[in-house]
N, C-alpha and C positions, 0 to 999 in steps of 0.2 A: 574448146574442151580437148584434152589430150587424148590421142588414140590409144594410149596405154592404160586408160582407166578401166577398172574392173568393178562391176556393180554387184553388191552383196545385199540380199534381202536380210534385213535385221529385225523387222517386226512384221508379222502377218496382218495385224489389225491395229491401225493407228488409234482407233477409238478406245483401245484398252490402256493407252497412256493418257491419263487425265490431264486437263489443263492445270498448269502450275506444278507439274511433276517431272522428274527425271528418271532415267533407267539406264543400266549398263547393258550393252549389246556387244556381240563379237562379230567382226567382219574379217574373214580369213584368219590371220594370226594376231589381229589387233583388237583390243578392247576400246570401245567408244562410249561416250555419254550422249544419249539422245534427250534433248530438252523439249518440253511443250509449254510455250509461254506466249500469251496473247494470240493464240490461234496459230502460231508458227512453230514448226519443228526444225531443230538445228542439231547437227552432228558435231561434237567437240571431242578433243582429246580427253580420255577418261582419267588421266593422271594429273593431280594437282602438282604444280611445279615446286611446291615447298618440300613435301616428303612423299609424293606419289599417292596421296590419298585418292580413293576411288570416288570420283565425283558423281557417278551414276547412283551412288548410295546416299548422296546428299539431298538438299532440299532448296527450293526457291523461296527466299524470304525478302519481302520488300523489293521485289523486282530483281534480285541478285541470286545467282547460283552459289550456294554456300558449301564449302568442303566439309565432309562429315568428321574429319579428324581434327582440324585446327581452326575451322571457321573462316578461311580465306574466301573472299567473294569475287565472283566473275560475272560478266554479262552473259545471260543464258542464250543470247543470240550470236554475238560476235566473239565471245571469249575474252574480252578486255578485262583487265584487273584494275581499271581506274588509273590512278596516278603511277602505278608500278609498271615495269617493262617486262613482266613475265606472264603475259596473257596466254590463253589457250589457242592451240591450232584448231581451225574448223575444217570440215570436209564437205564435199559436195553431197547433196541429199536430194532425192526425188521421191514423189508419192505417185504410185500407180494403183488406182482403185483405192483399196484400204491399206495396201502394203507400203512399207517404207524401205527404200534402198539407199545405200551409201556407196559412193564411188571412191575407190582407192587406187593409187598407182599399182599396176600389176606387179606381184611379187617376183623378184628375180630368183634364180636357182639358189639352193642352200649352199652357203660357203662352209666348207669343212672346218670344224673347230678342233682344238687340241683334244677335247674329250671324245670326239668322233674317232680320231686315229688311235687314241689310247684304248677305247672300247673295242675297236676292230682288232688291235693287237691282242687284247685279252681273248677275243673269240678265236683268233688264229692259233692261240696256245691251247685251245680246247676248253677254256673257261666260258661256258655258254649257259650257265644257270645262275640267276641272280634272285635272291630273296630280300625283300626290303620294303621300304615305305617312301613314297615320293613326298617331298616337302619343299618349303620355300628356299632353303639353302642348298639344294642339290638338283635344281630343275634343269640346268644345263647338262649335267651328267645323265639325268633321267632321260632327256631327249635323245642323247646318244644311244642309250639302251633301246629306246623306242625304234630308232632307225634300224638297228641290227635285228630287232624282233620283226619289223616289217619285212625284212629280207629273209626271214625264216632261219636266221643263224643264231638266235638267242631266245631263251625263254625267261621272262620275268614273272615272278610270283609275288604279288602284293600281299603282305601279311598284316595282321592287326597289332602286332607288338614287335619291336625290333629285337627283343630277346629271342623270340621265336625264329626270326630270320637267321640269327647266329647259330642257334641249335640246329636248324634245318641244314645250313651249310656245313656244320660240323658233321652231322649224320651222313650227308652226301660224301664228304671226304672219307669217313670211316668205311663206307660201303664200297666206294669206287677206287680209293687211293688217289683221286684227282681233286683239285680244289674247285669249289664253287665260291660265289661272292655273296656277301651280305652287305646291305646298303642302307644308309641312314642319313638323316639331316645332322646339322651341327648340334652341339649341346646334348640335350637329354636323349635324342634319338641315337646318338653315338654311344653315350654311356650305357644305354639300355642293352647294348650288345655285349657288354663285358663278360657276363656269365657264360654265354655260349662260346665266346672266343677262348675263355680259359678252359672250357670243356675240350675244345679242339686242341689247345696247346698241350694239356697234360696227357691226352690220349694220342698225341702225335698224328693228328689229322690235318692235312694241308687245307688252308682256308685263306681267302682274300677278303679283307674288310675295306670297303670304300665309303668314305664319309664326306658329306658336304661340310663347308666351313664358312663362317662369316667373312666379309671382306678383310683382307690382310691388314689394312690400315687401322682397323678398330680392334684387332687382337690385342689383348692386354689392357683394354680400357673399361672393362666391365660392360661391354655391349650386350644387348639382348641375345641370349642363347650362345654366348661366347665362352668357349672352354678351349684352352690350349690343348688340342687333340694330340699333337705329337708328344707332348709331355704326358698326357693322360694315358696314351697307349704304350708308353715306353716299357712297362713291365710285361705286358702280354704279347707284344709284337716283336718278332725277330727282325723283320724289315719294316721300317716305320719312317715315312717321309711325307713332307708337304709338297704338293705340286706347285711350282713357282712359274712366274712368267718366262724365265729363261731356262727352265728345266729342259733336258732332252727327253721329251714327253714319252715317246714310244719306248725308249730305252728304260725309263723309269718303270713303266708297266712290265716290261720284260724281266727286269731284275726282281720286281715284287713277286712275279709268278715263279721264277726260278727258285727263289728262296722258299716259297711255300712248298714246291714240289720236292726239291732236293733235301731240305731240312725237315720236311713234314711239320711245318710251323705256321704261325700266323704272320701274314703280311698285311700292312696297313698303308693306304694312301689317302690323304685328306686333300680335298679340292676347294680352295677358297672360291667364293662366289664369283669374283671377277675373272678368275682364270678359266672357268668352265666354258666361257663363250669366246675365248681368244681364237683368232684365226690360226689354222694349222699351217698356213703359209706354204702349202705344197708338201708338207711332211708326209711320209708314207708309213703305213702300219708295218710292224715287224712280224716275223713268223719264227717258229722255233728252229727252223732249218739252220744247222751249223751253230746252234746256241746251247745244246745240251748233250751230255754224253750218255752212253749206255751204262747201266748200273749193275750189269751181271758180272760182278767181281768175284773171282774165285778166292777161296781162303788160302793163307800161306800153307805151303805143303807140309811144314813141320807140325802145324796145328792139326791138319787133316790126318796125318799119319798117327799122331798121338791119340786122336779120337778113335781111329780104326783099331789100334791096339787095345784100347780100353773096352771097346764093344766086343772084340773077339774073346776077351776073358770073362765077360759077364754071362751069367746063367739066366737071370731073370730081369732083363732090362725092360723099362717102360719109356714111352714117349709122352711128354707133356707139351701140348701146343697152346700158344696164346694168340691173341688178336693179330700179332705181327706175322703170323704164319698163314693168314687167311687166303692169300693169293697163291699158295704153294702146296696145297693139300694133296693134289694128285700124286706128286712125287713122294710126299711124306707117307701117304697111305701105301704106296707101292713099296717103299722101304720097310714099313712096319709089317706088311704082309709076308715079305721074304723072311723076316725075323720071327714071325708069329708073336709080335710084340704088342702088348696092350697100348692103346692111345687114350689119354684123358685130356681134358681141356681146362683152361682157366674159365672163369665166368664170362669174361669178355670174348673168349674163344668158343663159347657154347655153340654147338651145331656144326663145327668145322669137320667133325666126323659124325655120321649118323649113329644114334644109339642102337639102331638095328644092325649096324655093321658088326661082324663077328669079333672085331678087335676094339670096338667102341666101349668106353667105360664111363661116359658122362662127364660131369663137371666135378672138379676137385675144389675143396675148400668150404667156406661157410655157406655158400649157396649150392653146394654140391651133393653128391650121392655117396653112400657108403661103399659103392662099387669102386669108385675112383680112389678113395682113401685107402681101401684094402690093398689095392695093387701097388700104390706108392709105398706103403709100409712094408710090403713083402718083396719089393724090388731090391736088386743089388747094384743097379745103375739107373740114374735118371738122365734121359736125353731130353733136354729142355730147348724148345725151338720157338722163337718169337714171343717169349713170355717175359714178364717183368718182375717176378718174384714179389708180388704184393702180399701184404699180411692177409688180405681177404682170401687169397688162394692157398697160402700156407704150404708152399713147396719146402719140404724139410731140408735143412742144410746138413743133416746128419748122414745123408746118403751121398755116395760119389756122384758127381754131376758133370755132364758134358753140356755146355751151353752153346747153341748155334744162334747167331743173330747178325743182322746187317748193320746194326748200330753199335759201334765199339763201346760207347758209354753205357749201354744197357748190360754189357757183359760183366759179370761179377760185381754188379752195382752195390749190393748190400753185404756180401760176404764172399769169402774165398771159394773158388770152385776148382775141380780137378783139371778140366780141360776147357779152354776157351777157343771157340772157332769163329773167327770173324770173316764173313763173306755173305754175298747175296744168297738167300735161303734156297731157292730152286737150284741154283748152280751147285751149292754145297751138298745138298741132299742128292742131287744127280750124281756127283762124284762118289758119294757113299754107296749109291745104288750099283755103281759099276763094280764094287767089291763085295756086294752084299751076300753073294753065294758063300764066300769064305767067312763072312761075319755071322752067318746063320748057323754055323756048325756048333754042336754041343749046347744049343739053347733049349731050355725047358719050354715045351709047347703049353702055353697058358690059356688056349682058347676054351677048353672045357671048364676051366676055373671061371672064366668070364661068364659063361652061360650059367654056371651055378650061382655066382654072386648076384647076377641079375634076377634069378629066380627068388633068391632070399629077399632082395630089396622089393620086388614086385609083390611078394607075399606080405611084407610089412606094409606096403602102400594100401593093400586091400583091407587090412585091419583099420588103418586110419580113415579110409573111405567110409567105414561104417559109423564113424563118430558123428554125433548130431546133438548139439546142446539146445536146439530149438531157438537159436538166436541168429539165424542166418545160415547161408551155405558156406561150407568149409572151402578154403583155398585148395585143399587137396582135390576135392571133387571138381572144382572149376578147371584146374589144370589137367586133370585126368580127362575131362570132357574135351578140353582144347586139344589134347594129344590125339584124340580119336577124330576130331572134326576139322581141325585147322588144315588149310591147303598145304600139301606136302612141300611145295616150293615157295612158301610165303616168306616175306621179310617181316620179322617180328621185332617190334620196337618196344623196349622195356623201360619202365620208370624205375624209381628207387623206392625203398621201403619194404614192408613185409611182403607185398605182392611180388617184388622182384626176387626175394629169397625163395618164396614158394615156387615161382616160375622156374628158377634155376634148378631146384631140387626135384620137382614133380613132372615138369613137362618133358616128354621124351621126343627128341628131335629126329627129323628125317632129313629132308633136303632144305630145310629152312636156313635163312641167315638171320643173325641176331645183332641188334644195335642197342647200345646202352651208354649211359654216362658213367664211364669206368672210374678213373682216378678221382675226378671231381665229385662224382656221385650226386649230381644235381637233380633235385626234385623238379618235376615239370617237363622232363626231357621227351617223354614218349610221343606226345601228339605232334610237336614241331618236328621231331625226328622222322615221323611218318611222312610228313610233307617233303622233307629232304629226300627220303627214299623214293617217294613217288616221282619226284623230279628226275631221279636217276634212271628209273626203269619204266616210267610212264605206266601203261596198263599191262605190261608184259608179265609182271609177277604180282600176285596178291600181296597186300600189306595189312598187317594186323598190329595195332598198338594196344598195349596192356598197361593200365595205370590204376593207382589207388585214387580215392576221392580227393586226398590232399594234393597229389601231383597234378591231377587233371585240372583242378581249379586254377592252377597257376597260369595256364594258357587256354582256358576254356573257350574264349572267343575265337580261337583259331578253327573251331569247328565250322564257322562261317566261311573260312578259307577253303575248307574241303568242299563245301557246297558250291562256292563261287567257281572253282576250277573243275568241278565234277570229279573229284578224286575219290575213287571207290575204296577208301580206307575204312577198315573195320576196327572200331574202337571198343575195347572192353574195359569197363571200370568196375573195380571191386569197391563197393560203397559200404563202409562200416561206421561212418560219421565220426571218424577218429584218426589222428595221426598214430596209427597202431604201433609202428616201430619205435616211435619216441616214447609212448606209454610203456612199452616193454623195457626200454633202456632205463626209464625212471625207476621202474620196479626193481630191475636187476641191480641198479646202483644204490638201492636203499632210499630213494627219494620218494616223496609223495607224488602220485600221479596228478598232474596239473597242466591246464591250458592246452590240452591235446584234443579236446572235444571239438567237433566241427558241426556247423549248420550248412547243409547242402541244398541245392535245388533238386527238383526231380529231373535227373539228367536225361532220361528218355524223352520227357516232354520238352526239355530244352532243345534236344537234337531235332525234334519234330518242328519246333518253332523256328529253327534256322533253315528248314527246308530239307532236312535229311530224314533218315530212318531212325526210329528210336523204339526200344523195347526194354521192359523191366521185368526181372525175375525175382520172386520172393522165395519160391520153394524149390528144393533140390530136384524134385521129380519133373519140373518144367524146364530145367536148364538146357538139356540137350536139344529139345525141340526149338527153343528160342535161339540157341546158338546156331543151329542149322538154318533157321529162317534168316538170321543175321547175315550169314555167309552167302546165302543165295540171293540176297538183295543186291541189285545192280549198283547202286550209288553209295555215297558215304553213309555210314550208320554207326549207331552207338548201342551197345548192349550193357545195361546196368544190372549188376548182380548185388543183391543185398547179402553182404558177407559177414561171417562170424569173425570178429577181430582176434579171437583166441585160437581158432582152428587153422593154424598156418603150417 
């Protein structure tokens, strides 16, 4: 007997394996078939040589071990296949007491694969969060993730639907400006990610999509779960490559991540099954050192001078900031304070300045406040920073506009503007701040007007708070309560629909950050986005997700993901048993209201059944107490609010 044999206990009690039966066991990293026939136990290779059928799931018929897939027969003792030359390997077996042990050659050290060095390269670039689902066509890549997680360098979050993985990674990119990875098997697992990838693409969030693929030799043959993923991802991915045997593997990963970061785009790599386990042959992981440039680019001087001249002559300028300004607000607020200049935001930029700030005017547009729209209409100059001029925001082209942005394609995208300033936003606003003393001369101080307009709006909200049709709690009341009780530094994840419009209009922000599906406007975003936010901040900041019943049901099973990873995410669902926004659009368009009614579970009971906290509120007078209880609970939880579909 070899000195390198390692014995593995595979069965605690031999008596539980009946005479004439077989069972699959695992010894180390190897699956084996244990047979019990004529009083003898035998350890055999578990894979049928035909197509790898699991013999431990087969049966012994007429003295032969029969494969459960195609009925091939083998001797249950010696593995012989009769007249054929493809019998089964057998392994040493011993019985000690009632336990059965199998002896295998001691495993050698792990040999690094191409996926090992590619994943290490990914981690070296700071991409250390992966959302996805492990499956049969991505197991080699999944094992590379596992090795990095075992070293404490990567966090893998297993989700229940690949669409949620893509949304989570998109939200992570929106919040941090850095890419995370979403991960799926070939075929349906990969195509499930498309909506979340498009969300990232249109909102310019960096994201890395990693997909398994069937063996290259069967691509194009109609093989099981075979989809040409390079062609399928062509429209959504800026960088889109198949990993090949002869690829420069770590360079391929480096290029994918560089495209995601620098272009704020989708990068996709697909890994054929056989490539995932290729030897790295001594290849080393790459790092970003020497591979990426600083992005703090100053604007052309003539553009800056033109903007300065325009600001000098304005009496009532206002600043409008969008999601693209989210990492630069300290300098923007400093600039506004020197000008005593109102700041309003797009809906995607909600919360970039607190509504309590003396210059804060809330959200502009369809989800906005009359405070913001008043100051835009009264302004003689709009200074637009990191915003994209969507119809939803409604920035008027009738006013003189200075637009500052780090993306030249975003500048004057839809119509002519007066002054275009291309440069990194912090650098550009910093240069404006250096001249702001001169710029502040002869400006009308609008701070008292801001106070007055907020008073008018808050008085109007008080009137709306008194409305009660006896058909559920009004959204106005829900978001008024949320304003008072939500943690001031929370990350707020918003879905789409009437709940989102009401959220934008009635919730008054403090130091919260907000995440939403902006240009794509995808229903179902809020819950998976909260998972992405938690992966970015862990438990350092509270996370609140707000959804309607229609949106929540898109990814309702992800509540079990919250429970599995102990994510203390607070979910609030406004349940009106209707796709309320669509009903509203049908009525507004002169259509009959049709097919928008919903049948829902008891969401609070569902949350409890998953192992989380769940509470349901029917009456307005009970809402604040329930919401406080919800926020004070330590783990994942769900507050269900029976809402009035008309009071939005």
